[in-house]
Backbone and ligand atoms as CSV (ligand in chain L), in Angstrom:
chain,resi,resn,atom,element,x,y,z
A,1,MET,N,N,91.101,93.350,122.285
A,1,MET,CA,C,90.489,93.727,123.547
A,1,MET,C,C,91.057,92.872,124.680
A,2,PRO,N,N,91.442,93.461,125.819
A,2,PRO,CA,C,91.950,92.650,126.915
A,2,PRO,C,C,90.894,91.681,127.420
A,3,GLU,N,N,91.398,90.661,128.171
A,3,GLU,CA,C,90.474,89.632,128.647
A,3,GLU,C,C,89.291,90.229,129.396
A,4,LYS,N,N,89.614,91.124,130.358
A,4,LYS,CA,C,88.528,91.763,131.105
A,4,LYS,C,C,88.509,93.232,130.706
A,5,SER,N,N,87.593,93.548,129.820
A,5,SER,CA,C,87.550,94.911,129.293
A,5,SER,C,C,86.882,95.849,130.282
A,6,LEU,N,N,87.485,97.041,130.449
A,6,LEU,CA,C,86.860,98.063,131.288
A,6,LEU,C,C,85.727,98.742,130.546
A,7,LEU,N,N,85.829,98.748,129.237
A,7,LEU,CA,C,84.784,99.382,128.441
A,7,LEU,C,C,83.701,98.340,128.161
A,8,THR,N,N,82.583,98.517,128.829
A,8,THR,CA,C,81.490,97.562,128.679
A,8,THR,C,C,80.894,97.676,127.276
A,9,ASP,N,N,80.081,96.706,126.921
A,9,ASP,CA,C,79.419,96.756,125.614
A,9,ASP,C,C,78.585,98.025,125.486
A,10,ASP,N,N,77.904,98.404,126.569
A,10,ASP,CA,C,77.083,99.629,126.549
A,10,ASP,C,C,77.938,100.850,126.248
A,11,LEU,N,N,79.072,100.881,126.913
A,11,LEU,CA,C,79.966,102.025,126.744
A,11,LEU,C,C,80.517,102.068,125.319
A,12,ARG,N,N,80.907,100.920,124.813
A,12,ARG,CA,C,81.406,100.862,123.434
A,12,ARG,C,C,80.320,101.287,122.449
A,13,ALA,N,N,79.096,100.876,122.729
A,13,ALA,CA,C,77.992,101.251,121.835
A,13,ALA,C,C,77.754,102.761,121.896
A,14,ALA,N,N,77.837,103.319,123.117
A,14,ALA,CA,C,77.624,104.766,123.266
A,14,ALA,C,C,78.705,105.537,122.514
A,15,ILE,N,N,79.941,105.084,122.654
A,15,ILE,CA,C,81.036,105.767,121.954
A,15,ILE,C,C,80.883,105.568,120.440
A,16,GLY,N,N,80.482,104.369,120.040
A,16,GLY,CA,C,80.244,104.110,118.613
A,16,GLY,C,C,79.189,105.054,118.044
A,17,GLY,N,N,78.228,105.436,118.889
A,17,GLY,CA,C,77.198,106.377,118.446
A,17,GLY,C,C,77.776,107.730,118.079
A,18,TYR,N,N,78.887,108.106,118.741
A,18,TYR,CA,C,79.522,109.387,118.406
A,18,TYR,C,C,80.152,109.356,117.021
A,19,PHE,N,N,80.560,108.169,116.589
A,19,PHE,CA,C,81.244,108.080,115.291
A,19,PHE,C,C,80.364,108.627,114.163
A,20,LEU,N,N,79.049,108.519,114.352
A,20,LEU,CA,C,78.126,108.984,113.307
A,20,LEU,C,C,78.016,110.508,113.297
A,21,ARG,N,N,78.375,111.121,114.410
A,21,ARG,CA,C,78.147,112.567,114.545
A,21,ARG,C,C,79.415,113.397,114.387
A,22,TYR,N,N,80.535,112.738,114.295
A,22,TYR,CA,C,81.809,113.471,114.179
A,22,TYR,C,C,82.501,113.068,112.880
A,23,PRO,N,N,83.329,113.970,112.347
A,23,PRO,CA,C,83.938,113.680,111.043
A,23,PRO,C,C,84.896,112.488,111.061
A,24,THR,N,N,85.567,112.270,112.194
A,24,THR,CA,C,86.500,111.138,112.289
A,24,THR,C,C,86.328,110.482,113.661
A,25,LYS,N,N,86.789,109.253,113.760
A,25,LYS,CA,C,86.770,108.562,115.061
A,25,LYS,C,C,87.597,109.324,116.091
A,26,GLN,N,N,88.733,109.826,115.630
A,26,GLN,CA,C,89.647,110.518,116.536
A,26,GLN,C,C,88.994,111.749,117.158
A,27,ALA,N,N,88.087,112.375,116.407
A,27,ALA,CA,C,87.432,113.602,116.883
A,27,ALA,C,C,86.460,113.324,118.030
A,28,THR,N,N,86.172,112.061,118.277
A,28,THR,CA,C,85.236,111.732,119.362
A,28,THR,C,C,85.967,111.542,120.693
A,29,LEU,N,N,87.258,111.854,120.727
A,29,LEU,CA,C,88.027,111.556,121.942
A,29,LEU,C,C,87.410,112.190,123.200
A,30,LEU,N,N,87.119,113.489,123.138
A,30,LEU,CA,C,86.601,114.136,124.359
A,30,LEU,C,C,85.242,113.574,124.776
A,31,PRO,N,N,84.275,113.496,123.860
A,31,PRO,CA,C,83.011,112.884,124.296
A,31,PRO,C,C,83.190,111.448,124.785
A,32,ALA,N,N,84.121,110.718,124.182
A,32,ALA,CA,C,84.362,109.340,124.636
A,32,ALA,C,C,84.908,109.342,126.066
A,33,LEU,N,N,85.823,110.263,126.354
A,33,LEU,CA,C,86.375,110.332,127.717
A,33,LEU,C,C,85.288,110.723,128.717
A,34,HIS,N,N,84.423,111.656,128.321
A,34,HIS,CA,C,83.300,112.016,129.196
A,34,HIS,C,C,82.408,110.799,129.454
A,35,ALA,N,N,82.149,110.046,128.407
A,35,ALA,CA,C,81.277,108.873,128.557
A,35,ALA,C,C,81.903,107.859,129.511
A,36,VAL,N,N,83.203,107.655,129.375
A,36,VAL,CA,C,83.889,106.683,130.248
A,36,VAL,C,C,83.868,107.181,131.691
A,37,GLN,N,N,84.167,108.467,131.876
A,37,GLN,CA,C,84.187,108.985,133.254
A,37,GLN,C,C,82.799,108.927,133.881
A,38,GLU,N,N,81.787,109.219,133.080
A,38,GLU,CA,C,80.425,109.185,133.622
A,38,GLU,C,C,80.047,107.762,134.030
A,39,LYS,N,N,80.450,106.801,133.225
A,39,LYS,CA,C,80.069,105.410,133.499
A,39,LYS,C,C,80.905,104.800,134.632
A,40,LEU,N,N,82.220,105.018,134.589
A,40,LEU,CA,C,83.099,104.358,135.562
A,40,LEU,C,C,83.418,105.237,136.770
A,41,GLY,N,N,83.110,106.534,136.654
A,41,GLY,CA,C,83.446,107.456,137.742
A,41,GLY,C,C,84.841,108.030,137.604
A,42,PHE,N,N,85.637,107.486,136.689
A,42,PHE,CA,C,86.963,107.990,136.395
A,42,PHE,C,C,87.457,107.339,135.103
A,43,VAL,N,N,88.634,107.730,134.681
A,43,VAL,CA,C,89.208,107.116,133.478
A,43,VAL,C,C,90.509,106.454,133.903
A,44,PRO,N,N,90.438,105.220,134.375
A,44,PRO,CA,C,91.642,104.584,134.900
A,44,PRO,C,C,92.702,104.392,133.815
A,45,PRO,N,N,93.965,104.394,134.221
A,45,PRO,CA,C,95.041,104.209,133.237
A,45,PRO,C,C,94.844,102.950,132.387
A,46,GLU,N,N,94.259,101.916,132.980
A,46,GLU,CA,C,94.064,100.666,132.236
A,46,GLU,C,C,93.089,100.833,131.072
A,47,ALA,N,N,92.260,101.873,131.131
A,47,ALA,CA,C,91.277,102.081,130.057
A,47,ALA,C,C,91.877,102.821,128.869
A,48,VAL,N,N,93.045,103.425,129.093
A,48,VAL,CA,C,93.615,104.283,128.050
A,48,VAL,C,C,93.881,103.505,126.763
A,49,GLU,N,N,94.457,102.313,126.887
A,49,GLU,CA,C,94.751,101.522,125.681
A,49,GLU,C,C,93.482,101.104,124.972
A,50,GLU,N,N,92.477,100.774,125.759
A,50,GLU,CA,C,91.207,100.355,125.150
A,50,GLU,C,C,90.563,101.507,124.384
A,51,ILE,N,N,90.590,102.686,124.980
A,51,ILE,CA,C,90.008,103.856,124.311
A,51,ILE,C,C,90.799,104.152,123.037
A,52,ALA,N,N,92.122,104.091,123.159
A,52,ALA,CA,C,92.973,104.368,122.000
A,52,ALA,C,C,92.661,103.391,120.864
A,53,ALA,N,N,92.543,102.125,121.197
A,53,ALA,CA,C,92.274,101.120,120.162
A,53,ALA,C,C,90.924,101.381,119.496
A,54,LEU,N,N,89.959,101.766,120.304
A,54,LEU,CA,C,88.613,102.014,119.776
A,54,LEU,C,C,88.595,103.204,118.825
A,55,LEU,N,N,89.411,104.192,119.116
A,55,LEU,CA,C,89.381,105.434,118.325
A,55,LEU,C,C,90.521,105.530,117.315
A,56,ASP,N,N,91.264,104.432,117.145
A,56,ASP,CA,C,92.416,104.445,116.221
A,56,ASP,C,C,93.403,105.553,116.582
A,57,LEU,N,N,93.701,105.670,117.857
A,57,LEU,CA,C,94.683,106.636,118.335
A,57,LEU,C,C,95.806,105.896,119.041
A,58,GLN,N,N,96.902,106.589,119.278
A,58,GLN,CA,C,97.967,106.041,120.116
A,58,GLN,C,C,97.576,106.259,121.584
A,59,PRO,N,N,97.914,105.326,122.463
A,59,PRO,CA,C,97.618,105.537,123.891
A,59,PRO,C,C,98.168,106.866,124.410
A,60,ALA,N,N,99.329,107.278,123.901
A,60,ALA,CA,C,99.920,108.538,124.380
A,60,ALA,C,C,99.034,109.738,124.022
A,61,GLU,N,N,98.332,109.650,122.897
A,61,GLU,CA,C,97.439,110.750,122.507
A,61,GLU,C,C,96.246,110.832,123.467
A,62,VAL,N,N,95.754,109.691,123.851
A,62,VAL,CA,C,94.639,109.670,124.812
A,62,VAL,C,C,95.132,110.196,126.160
A,63,GLN,N,N,96.311,109.737,126.558
A,63,GLN,CA,C,96.858,110.171,127.845
A,63,GLN,C,C,97.145,111.668,127.840
A,64,ASP,N,N,97.620,112.195,126.729
A,64,ASP,CA,C,97.871,113.637,126.639
A,64,ASP,C,C,96.589,114.420,126.879
A,65,ALA,N,N,95.507,113.985,126.263
A,65,ALA,CA,C,94.219,114.683,126.439
A,65,ALA,C,C,93.783,114.591,127.896
A,66,LEU,N,N,93.941,113.434,128.487
A,66,LEU,CA,C,93.552,113.259,129.894
A,66,LEU,C,C,94.364,114.179,130.801
A,67,SER,N,N,95.639,114.290,130.514
A,67,SER,CA,C,96.512,115.109,131.352
A,67,SER,C,C,96.216,116.592,131.149
A,68,PHE,N,N,95.833,116.962,129.936
A,68,PHE,CA,C,95.597,118.376,129.625
A,68,PHE,C,C,94.332,118.889,130.310
A,69,TYR,N,N,93.291,118.093,130.283
A,69,TYR,CA,C,92.020,118.537,130.843
A,69,TYR,C,C,91.907,118.065,132.297
A,70,GLY,N,N,91.958,119.026,133.206
A,70,GLY,CA,C,91.902,118.669,134.627
A,70,GLY,C,C,90.569,118.079,135.035
A,71,PHE,N,N,89.617,118.102,134.125
A,71,PHE,CA,C,88.279,117.605,134.452
A,71,PHE,C,C,88.275,116.104,134.711
A,72,PHE,N,N,89.186,115.392,134.057
A,72,PHE,CA,C,89.163,113.933,134.144
A,72,PHE,C,C,90.014,113.431,135.301
A,73,LYS,N,N,89.495,112.408,135.979
A,73,LYS,CA,C,90.221,111.775,137.082
A,73,LYS,C,C,90.761,110.430,136.615
A,74,GLN,N,N,91.965,110.109,137.074
A,74,GLN,CA,C,92.524,108.815,136.695
A,74,GLN,C,C,92.873,107.947,137.901
A,75,ASP,N,N,93.012,108.558,139.073
A,75,ASP,CA,C,93.522,107.780,140.202
A,75,ASP,C,C,92.441,106.978,140.920
A,76,ARG,N,N,91.252,107.539,141.048
A,76,ARG,CA,C,90.177,106.804,141.708
A,76,ARG,C,C,88.849,107.419,141.284
A,77,PRO,N,N,87.744,106.691,141.469
A,77,PRO,CA,C,86.451,107.231,141.030
A,77,PRO,C,C,86.083,108.510,141.762
A,78,LEU,N,N,85.410,109.367,141.044
A,78,LEU,CA,C,84.873,110.587,141.641
A,78,LEU,C,C,83.781,110.239,142.632
A,79,GLY,N,N,83.523,111.204,143.543
A,79,GLY,CA,C,82.395,111.025,144.435
A,79,GLY,C,C,81.081,111.181,143.675
A,80,LYS,N,N,80.015,110.767,144.327
A,80,LYS,CA,C,78.690,110.899,143.715
A,80,LYS,C,C,78.402,112.367,143.410
A,81,TYR,N,N,78.843,113.239,144.313
A,81,TYR,CA,C,78.648,114.669,144.108
A,81,TYR,C,C,80.018,115.336,143.954
A,82,ARG,N,N,80.214,115.951,142.803
A,82,ARG,CA,C,81.472,116.660,142.559
A,82,ARG,C,C,81.193,118.146,142.788
A,83,MET,N,N,81.827,118.708,143.802
A,83,MET,CA,C,81.548,120.091,144.199
A,83,MET,C,C,82.679,120.995,143.738
A,84,TRP,N,N,82.322,121.974,142.910
A,84,TRP,CA,C,83.305,122.914,142.374
A,84,TRP,C,C,83.116,124.248,143.080
A,85,VAL,N,N,84.109,124.672,143.826
A,85,VAL,CA,C,84.054,125.974,144.505
A,85,VAL,C,C,84.803,126.978,143.646
A,86,CYS,N,N,84.093,128.014,143.209
A,86,CYS,CA,C,84.721,129.011,142.339
A,86,CYS,C,C,85.750,129.818,143.122
A,87,ARG,N,N,86.925,129.967,142.513
A,87,ARG,CA,C,88.000,130.735,143.156
A,87,ARG,C,C,88.396,131.947,142.326
A,88,SER,N,N,87.564,132.339,141.379
A,88,SER,CA,C,87.890,133.518,140.567
A,88,SER,C,C,87.473,134.784,141.304
A,89,ILE,N,N,87.782,135.923,140.695
A,89,ILE,CA,C,87.824,137.176,141.459
A,89,ILE,C,C,86.506,137.579,142.111
A,90,SER,N,N,85.392,137.486,141.403
A,90,SER,CA,C,84.121,137.931,141.996
A,90,SER,C,C,83.763,137.070,143.204
A,91,CYS,N,N,83.946,135.786,143.051
A,91,CYS,CA,C,83.593,134.889,144.165
A,91,CYS,C,C,84.572,135.057,145.322
A,92,GLU,N,N,85.843,135.183,145.015
A,92,GLU,CA,C,86.843,135.402,146.070
A,92,GLU,C,C,86.507,136.678,146.844
A,93,ALA,N,N,86.156,137.738,146.099
A,93,ALA,CA,C,85.915,139.034,146.733
A,93,ALA,C,C,84.695,139.005,147.660
A,94,ARG,N,N,83.717,138.202,147.311
A,94,ARG,CA,C,82.471,138.187,148.101
A,94,ARG,C,C,82.402,136.986,149.052
A,95,ASP,N,N,83.450,136.222,149.096
A,95,ASP,CA,C,83.464,135.018,149.946
A,95,ASP,C,C,83.982,135.377,151.337
A,96,GLU,N,N,83.136,136.040,152.104
A,96,GLU,CA,C,83.569,136.498,153.430
A,96,GLU,C,C,83.649,135.350,154.435
A,97,GLU,N,N,83.011,134.245,154.126
A,97,GLU,CA,C,82.958,133.136,155.090
A,97,GLU,C,C,83.945,132.021,154.748
A,98,ASP,N,N,84.808,132.245,153.785
A,98,ASP,CA,C,85.803,131.250,153.370
A,98,ASP,C,C,85.146,129.874,153.172
A,99,LEU,N,N,84.334,129.830,152.139
A,99,LEU,CA,C,83.530,128.625,151.900
A,99,LEU,C,C,84.380,127.401,151.571
A,100,LEU,N,N,85.493,127.608,150.884
A,100,LEU,CA,C,86.334,126.453,150.567
A,100,LEU,C,C,86.884,125.830,151.846
A,101,GLN,N,N,87.371,126.696,152.735
A,101,GLN,CA,C,87.888,126.194,154.006
A,101,GLN,C,C,86.789,125.463,154.786
A,102,TYR,N,N,85.583,126.045,154.758
A,102,TYR,CA,C,84.455,125.439,155.468
A,102,TYR,C,C,84.138,124.052,154.905
A,103,LEU,N,N,84.114,123.945,153.584
A,103,LEU,CA,C,83.836,122.639,152.972
A,103,LEU,C,C,84.945,121.638,153.283
A,104,GLN,N,N,86.177,122.117,153.283
A,104,GLN,CA,C,87.290,121.221,153.623
A,104,GLN,C,C,87.105,120.669,155.035
A,105,GLU,N,N,86.721,121.556,155.958
A,105,GLU,CA,C,86.521,121.104,157.346
A,105,GLU,C,C,85.331,120.155,157.451
A,106,LYS,N,N,84.247,120.514,156.790
A,106,LYS,CA,C,83.028,119.686,156.898
A,106,LYS,C,C,83.223,118.306,156.280
A,107,LEU,N,N,83.910,118.277,155.144
A,107,LEU,CA,C,84.057,117.015,154.423
A,107,LEU,C,C,85.319,116.262,154.846
A,108,GLY,N,N,86.248,116.976,155.468
A,108,GLY,CA,C,87.496,116.336,155.912
A,108,GLY,C,C,88.417,115.998,154.759
A,109,ILE,N,N,88.335,116.752,153.684
A,109,ILE,CA,C,89.187,116.497,152.516
A,109,ILE,C,C,89.723,117.816,151.971
A,110,GLU,N,N,90.757,117.696,151.150
A,110,GLU,CA,C,91.347,118.836,150.455
A,110,GLU,C,C,90.801,118.858,149.022
A,111,PRO,N,N,90.937,120.001,148.342
A,111,PRO,CA,C,90.540,120.026,146.922
A,111,PRO,C,C,91.258,118.921,146.138
A,112,GLY,N,N,90.506,118.276,145.269
A,112,GLY,CA,C,91.066,117.179,144.479
A,112,GLY,C,C,90.838,115.819,145.121
A,113,GLN,N,N,90.335,115.827,146.367
A,113,GLN,CA,C,90.136,114.546,147.067
A,113,GLN,C,C,88.651,114.179,147.142
A,114,THR,N,N,88.408,112.916,147.456
A,114,THR,CA,C,87.048,112.380,147.589
A,114,THR,C,C,86.877,111.823,148.995
A,115,THR,N,N,85.700,112.036,149.563
A,115,THR,CA,C,85.458,111.507,150.913
A,115,THR,C,C,85.542,109.976,150.887
A,116,PRO,N,N,85.964,109.379,152.004
A,116,PRO,CA,C,86.127,107.918,152.018
A,116,PRO,C,C,84.842,107.158,151.695
A,117,ASP,N,N,83.689,107.778,151.970
A,117,ASP,CA,C,82.425,107.088,151.656
A,117,ASP,C,C,82.035,107.237,150.188
A,118,GLY,N,N,82.875,107.941,149.415
A,118,GLY,CA,C,82.615,108.052,147.981
A,118,GLY,C,C,81.485,109.005,147.625
A,119,ARG,N,N,81.071,109.844,148.555
A,119,ARG,CA,C,79.926,110.725,148.257
A,119,ARG,C,C,80.349,112.063,147.652
A,120,PHE,N,N,81.417,112.647,148.167
A,120,PHE,CA,C,81.762,113.993,147.731
A,120,PHE,C,C,83.202,114.072,147.222
A,121,THR,N,N,83.344,114.765,146.101
A,121,THR,CA,C,84.664,115.159,145.624
A,121,THR,C,C,84.701,116.678,145.643
A,122,LEU,N,N,85.740,117.233,146.217
A,122,LEU,CA,C,85.869,118.690,146.324
A,122,LEU,C,C,86.863,119.180,145.277
A,123,GLU,N,N,86.477,120.239,144.568
A,123,GLU,CA,C,87.339,120.791,143.526
A,123,GLU,C,C,87.312,122.307,143.624
A,124,THR,N,N,88.330,122.951,143.074
A,124,THR,CA,C,88.265,124.394,142.882
A,124,THR,C,C,88.077,124.647,141.388
A,125,ALA,N,N,87.401,125.747,141.090
A,125,ALA,CA,C,87.094,126.036,139.692
A,125,ALA,C,C,87.421,127.480,139.370
A,126,GLU,N,N,87.691,127.724,138.090
A,126,GLU,CA,C,87.732,129.100,137.603
A,126,GLU,C,C,86.292,129.540,137.408
A,127,CYS,N,N,86.102,130.797,137.062
A,127,CYS,CA,C,84.770,131.402,136.977
A,127,CYS,C,C,83.709,130.446,136.415
A,128,LEU,N,N,82.628,130.331,137.157
A,128,LEU,CA,C,81.531,129.448,136.755
A,128,LEU,C,C,80.478,130.183,135.924
A,129,GLY,N,N,80.755,131.442,135.612
A,129,GLY,CA,C,79.822,132.199,134.782
A,129,GLY,C,C,78.628,132.719,135.563
A,130,ALA,N,N,78.765,132.839,136.858
A,130,ALA,CA,C,77.658,133.317,137.688
A,130,ALA,C,C,78.160,134.423,138.619
A,131,CYS,N,N,78.985,135.306,138.082
A,131,CYS,CA,C,79.648,136.313,138.922
A,131,CYS,C,C,78.652,137.218,139.638
A,132,ASP,N,N,77.504,137.488,139.013
A,132,ASP,CA,C,76.498,138.344,139.657
A,132,ASP,C,C,75.908,137.685,140.898
A,133,TYR,N,N,76.116,136.402,141.015
A,133,TYR,CA,C,75.533,135.655,142.137
A,133,TYR,C,C,76.619,135.037,143.005
A,134,ALA,N,N,77.772,135.689,143.039
A,134,ALA,CA,C,78.901,135.176,143.815
A,134,ALA,C,C,78.582,135.238,145.318
A,135,PRO,N,N,79.175,134.348,146.071
A,135,PRO,CA,C,80.019,133.223,145.663
A,135,PRO,C,C,79.184,132.033,145.177
A,136,ALA,N,N,79.698,131.383,144.150
A,136,ALA,CA,C,78.958,130.303,143.506
A,136,ALA,C,C,79.688,128.969,143.668
A,137,ILE,N,N,78.880,127.928,143.737
A,137,ILE,CA,C,79.396,126.557,143.820
A,137,ILE,C,C,78.584,125.704,142.850
A,138,LEU,N,N,79.281,124.877,142.100
A,138,LEU,CA,C,78.610,123.962,141.178
A,138,LEU,C,C,78.665,122.554,141.785
A,139,VAL,N,N,77.522,121.892,141.843
A,139,VAL,CA,C,77.483,120.510,142.317
A,139,VAL,C,C,76.957,119.663,141.167
A,140,ASN,N,N,77.810,118.825,140.643
A,140,ASN,CA,C,77.525,118.120,139.386
A,140,ASN,C,C,77.106,119.163,138.354
A,141,ASP,N,N,75.862,119.148,137.898
A,141,ASP,CA,C,75.457,120.125,136.875
A,141,ASP,C,C,74.614,121.254,137.451
A,142,VAL,N,N,74.502,121.339,138.754
A,142,VAL,CA,C,73.587,122.318,139.347
A,142,VAL,C,C,74.384,123.443,140.010
A,143,LEU,N,N,74.061,124.664,139.605
A,143,LEU,CA,C,74.733,125.838,140.153
A,143,LEU,C,C,74.025,126.304,141.423
A,144,HIS,N,N,74.816,126.616,142.432
A,144,HIS,CA,C,74.270,127.146,143.688
A,144,HIS,C,C,74.861,128.539,143.887
A,145,GLU,N,N,73.966,129.514,144.024
A,145,GLU,CA,C,74.381,130.923,143.987
A,145,GLU,C,C,74.328,131.562,145.371
A,146,GLU,N,N,75.083,132.665,145.485
A,146,GLU,CA,C,75.119,133.459,146.724
A,146,GLU,C,C,75.246,132.554,147.949
A,147,MET,N,N,76.260,131.727,147.890
A,147,MET,CA,C,76.418,130.712,148.940
A,147,MET,C,C,76.955,131.306,150.241
A,148,THR,N,N,76.559,130.670,151.304
A,148,THR,CA,C,77.016,131.005,152.651
A,148,THR,C,C,77.316,129.683,153.361
A,149,ARG,N,N,77.916,129.782,154.526
A,149,ARG,CA,C,78.139,128.550,155.306
A,149,ARG,C,C,76.807,127.888,155.648
A,150,ALA,N,N,75.800,128.699,155.980
A,150,ALA,CA,C,74.485,128.136,156.325
A,150,ALA,C,C,73.878,127.422,155.114
A,151,LYS,N,N,74.037,128.016,153.936
A,151,LYS,CA,C,73.496,127.368,152.737
A,151,LYS,C,C,74.241,126.071,152.438
A,152,ILE,N,N,75.527,126.044,152.721
A,152,ILE,CA,C,76.292,124.808,152.526
A,152,ILE,C,C,75.773,123.723,153.470
A,153,ASP,N,N,75.483,124.102,154.709
A,153,ASP,CA,C,74.925,123.117,155.645
A,153,ASP,C,C,73.654,122.512,155.077
A,154,GLY,N,N,72.764,123.387,154.590
A,154,GLY,CA,C,71.500,122.911,154.029
A,154,GLY,C,C,71.708,122.043,152.806
A,155,LEU,N,N,72.655,122.448,151.970
A,155,LEU,CA,C,72.939,121.692,150.753
A,155,LEU,C,C,73.466,120.289,151.094
A,156,LEU,N,N,74.405,120.236,152.023
A,156,LEU,CA,C,74.969,118.925,152.381
A,156,LEU,C,C,73.906,118.037,153.020
A,157,ASP,N,N,73.039,118.630,153.843
A,157,ASP,CA,C,71.942,117.846,154.435
A,157,ASP,C,C,71.048,117.281,153.339
A,158,ALA,N,N,70.760,118.122,152.349
A,158,ALA,CA,C,69.863,117.694,151.272
A,158,ALA,C,C,70.498,116.593,150.430
A,159,LEU,N,N,71.811,116.599,150.335
A,159,LEU,CA,C,72.495,115.616,149.494
A,159,LEU,C,C,72.802,114.326,150.244
A,160,GLU,N,N,72.729,114.373,151.559
A,160,GLU,CA,C,73.066,113.163,152.345
A,160,GLU,C,C,72.079,112.039,152.053
L,1,FES,S1,S,83.987,134.595,139.612
L,1,FES,FE1,FE,82.819,132.983,140.477
L,1,FES,S2,S,81.246,132.725,139.063
L,1,FES,FE2,FE,82.478,134.217,138.131
């Protein structure tokens, strides 16, 4: 373990808990990455070796998984609120107010970026499974349906 470990004892214990529920240590890679991102706000490159050592994997295997799944961030911590704007066909078709553009203007960031105050990360998403309620936006784990610019104003006020 490096002198200053990024994986805290709590985090190591949480990941160790997965070992009991999966057939091999290696099979816990995705839940382990989720746990690290949830705790640290991202999965920094410096954590890759530590995760690999914990799961008996090569660092390149951990990095491959991180690169494959766009869900994980490595460059800087996510904002407190991660906003996913659906860009699939139903939402695109019913998005008369160009909600992504509106959010970009309101937050002053592009998709993939986080506001300087660390509150919001803006993302684009494929279908969120709420096509009947398009356009849809997911904020962390909460789905917001039939969105409009006015509803976005209310949502951002509520989250401030
Ligand atoms: S297309 Fe947006 S939720 Fe399905």
